[in-house]
N, C-alpha and C positions, 0 to 999 in steps of 0.2 A: 504494499500500498506507500501511496506517495502522499507526505505529509504538504497540501498546499490547498491555500483555498481557491484559487483561480488558475484554468492552465491557461496558458497563450497557444494557440496550434496552429501554426499554418499550412497553409495547401498550395500549391503551386504547380505547375506540368510546361509542357511546349504549348507554343499555340496551336489550337484545335484538338487538344488533347481530353475536353470537356470537365474541366478543372471547376468552371463556372454550374456544370450538372451537377457535378457532387456537393458542390457547396449549395446549390439549391435543397439538395436533399437532407443536408445537415440543419439547412433553415428549416424545414418543416417537422423537422424533429427539437426545432423550439432553441437551436442552438445562434446565437449570435452569431452573423458573417459582416466581418469589415472589407468591404470590394479597393484595396485601393489602389487600383488602377482609374475606377471610375471616379472613388474620391481625391485624386489628384488633380484631376480634369476640375473636378468642384472648384478644387482651392487655387486652379490657376484662374477660374474666371473669377472666381468671391475676395480672394484674399486681396487686400492694397499691398502689403509688402512683397506678396510674392509678383504680384503686377510689377509693381517697382524694378524688383531683383529684375525680370525678362525682361523688362525694357531697356535694363541699363546694359544686360546680355545682347541682347538681339535687334536691337533696335526698337523704335517707337512702332513702326508698322508689324509690331508682333501682336497687335490687337487692332480692330477696327474702328472703325469711327464712331463705331456705336457701343465700344469698348467691349467688343466680343474678342475671345483669343482666336486668332486667325491659326487654325490648325496647320493649314496644307502650307503655309505660308512657314511655319515651325517646323514641320516636318521636313520641308525643301530644304533648310537650313540643317538640321542635323542628321538625315538621311546619307549613309555611307562617310561620314565624318565624324569619328570618333570622340575627336578634340572638340568640338562642338554637342554631342551627345554626350560627354563626361561632366563638361560645363549645366546644359540643362538635368541631368540628373542629379549635379551637387547643387543645384538650389532646391530640386522640387522634393527629391529624398528625406533630407530634415523634417520639411514641413508636412511632409506625409505620417514619417515616423512619430512626428510629439503631436500631432491629431489622431493616431493609432490607439499613443500611450494614453492620452486622454479618454478615448473612446473604452479602450479596454478595463480601467479603474471603473469606471461609469457601470461595465457589466460584471463586473465584480461585486459591487455595492448591491446591484439589482440582484446578488445572487446566484449567478450562471456559473453553476460548475467550471464549464470551458469557452471558449470562445477561439472564432474563426479568423484568419487573417486571409486572405485570397491573393496572391499578386506573382503576376509573370517572373517577377526580377526577384524574387527569396534568396535564391543561393549566388545569383549573382552579384546581388548588391552588399553581400554578408550581412543580411538584416534576421536571416535567419538563426543567428548564433541569439540573437534576444528573445529568441520565443523559446518555449519549453520543450517542443516537436513538430516536427514535418510530417506531410503527408505529401508524396510526389502523383502524383497523376501520371498514368503511361497510356501512350495508345499506340497501334500502329501505323507506320507513315503512309500509307494508303489510305484508310479511315480519316485520318490527320487531313489528308490533301484533300479528298473528296469533301469532309466536313466545309473546308476553311473557304473550296471555290465557291461552293453550295451558298454558305451565307456571306462572302464579300464579293461575289461577283466579281472575282478575280481570276487571272489565269493561273495554269498550276505552275510555271514558272518564278511567278510572282512570290507563289505561295512556297515552293524550294527557295527560294530565296532568302526566304522571312526565316524558314527554320534552319538554313543555313548558318543565318549570325546569332543565333541563340544558340544558350548550352546545349548539349546534349543530354541525352535521356541517363547514360551512363554514368556523365559527370553529377546531375541532379542526384540518383540513387546513391552515390557516396555517400551524401547529407541525410536519405532519408529515416526515419524510425518507423514509418507506415508507409503501403505501397495499394494504389487503386490502380488495376490493371479496367482498362476501358476497353475490351474486345470482346467479340463476338465468344461466348460460352462464361464471361464473368457476368454476374448480375452487378451493376452498381449498387441497387439499395440493398441488395444482400450484404456487399462489401462495407456498405456504408453504415451498416445496424448493427455490424460485427464489430466495425470499428468503436463507435457509440460507445457501445457494452465494454469494451475493452477499455475506453478512458474512461469511462467514470467510475468501472472498478478500480481502477486505479489511482484515485483523487479519494481521500476522508479531509471530510470537513472540519477546521478545527475546532472544539466545544467553546463555545461562547462562556468567557468568562461570569 
């Protein structure tokens, strides 16, 4: 048994692996989920401090005249440019981390035994080290290609390029505490239910004084 009042668990995986579906199942079980990539977009749109830093780094045009983040403009700057991407991440990641920390403390106060942080770059950014557990979602390359081409309406070559730019499953799995296989013959619901049982059974809630 693990002496812990609230576990922070990460869920990650390559593009098209199905990590959002896995998180959706956890959510249906009543587990709070923090979607880091979505929250990053919200913070980039709403946080005055972030807006100021992004304008300083990438120019005034990073936001439209209406004050909205120009994603395509930003994408053109950072795409295939590791230096600019590093600058972007150095601005956005700390803000998201701070936001997540506040959120997870709130979930602990609400009495949740554990919560989930879903993010594509948990391993690459090193932020998985600040979590108690890591779940890696894997899926065969053909299934991922099929899923992303249909979802994002882009060509297979585009998708392959994106996959190549990401960390491999092999590298992610070196840091995994749990693995969810999103492939035929493996029920996602059953795997998540089993994981949920395992996680809850490992947590002992400290007795209140």
